C-alpha positions in Angstrom: 0.0 0.0 0.0 2.8 2.4 0.8 0.7 5.3 2.2 2.5 7.8 4.4 -0.1 10.6 4.3 -1.5 13.0 4.3 -4.5 11.5 2.4 -3.7 7.8 2.4 -2.0 5.7 5.1 -0.8 2.2 5.6 0.1 0.9 9.0 3.8 1.5 9.1 3.4 4.9 7.3 0.9 6.0 10.0 3.3 4.9 12.8 6.3 6.5 11.1 4.6 9.9 10.5 2.9 10.1 13.9 6.2 9.7 15.7 8.2 11.7 13.1 5.8 14.6 13.8 7.1 14.6 17.3 10.8 14.3 16.3 11.0 10.6 17.1 12.6 8.3 14.6 11.0 4.9 13.9 13.5 3.1 11.6 11.6 3.7 8.3 8.4 2.9 6.5 8.3 -0.9 7.1 6.9 -3.0 10.0 10.0 -5.2 10.2 12.4 -2.3 10.0 10.5 -0.5 12.8 10.5 -3.5 15.1 14.2 -4.1 14.5 15.1 -0.5 14.9 13.5 -0.2 18.3 15.1 -3.5 19.3 18.5 -2.2 18.3 18.2 0.9 20.5 16.8 -1.0 23.5 13.2 0.3 23.3 11.3 -3.0 23.3 9.2 -4.0 26.4 7.0 -7.0 27.1 3.5 -6.8 25.7 2.2 -7.3 29.3 3.7 -3.9 30.2 2.2 -1.9 27.3 1.3 1.7 27.8 -0.5 4.2 25.6 1.8 5.4 22.9 3.5 2.0 22.5 3.7 0.3 19.1 2.0 -3.1 18.8 3.4 -5.5 16.2 1.8 -8.4 14.4 3.5 -11.3 12.7 2.4 -14.4 10.8 5.5 -16.4 12.1 5.8 -15.2 15.7 9.1 -13.5 14.8 10.0 -9.9 13.7 10.8 -11.3 10.2 7.2 -12.3 9.7 5.9 -8.8 10.7 2.9 -7.6 8.6 1.1 -5.0 10.7 1.7 -2.4 13.4 -0.5 0.0 15.3 -0.3 2.5 18.2 -1.7 1.4 21.5 -4.1 4.1 23.0 -5.0 2.4 26.3 -7.9 0.4 27.6 -7.4 -2.4 25.1 -7.7 0.0 22.1 -5.3 0.9 19.3 -5.2 3.3 16.3 -4.4 1.7 13.0 -4.5 2.1 9.3 -5.5 -1.4 8.3 -6.5 -0.7 4.7 -7.5 2.1 2.4 -11.2 1.2 2.5 -11.4 1.6 6.3 -8.9 4.4 6.8 -7.4 5.3 10.1 -9.6 4.1 13.0 -9.4 3.4 16.7 -10.5 -0.2 17.6 -9.9 -3.0 20.1 -6.4 -4.6 19.8 -6.3 -8.0 18.2 -5.6 -10.5 21.0 -3.9 -12.9 21.2 -3.7 -13.6 17.4 -0.5 -12.7 15.8 0.7 -10.1 18.4 4.4 -10.3 19.0 5.3 -10.6 22.7 7.1 -7.2 22.7 6.0 -3.6 22.0 8.1 -0.7 21.1 8.2 2.3 23.5 9.4 5.2 21.3 9.6 7.6 24.2 9.5 7.6 28.0 11.0 5.1 30.4 11.5 1.5 29.3 
């Protein structure tokens, strides 16, 4: 899909531009790159410790290499995502347990 706004978004484009707007790098416009970037700078925390603003990652294989989707956790079991062009950017319940990776990225704040 490749959308990085302002009129069309894909999941990693939304995550990238949301954090870039606050001066926070994400590792690029790709789910796997984003996960690996935050891992390389020590910004991954267990899913059980997620907080609003953390990035959730989904994988078909249970590993970063199989990553296919990410979203921003907003609290209370909800997330903001750009799942596809038909739906657009929405807040909805996180998909649990499904394909969620066991770590989230915490782009800012204490890890």
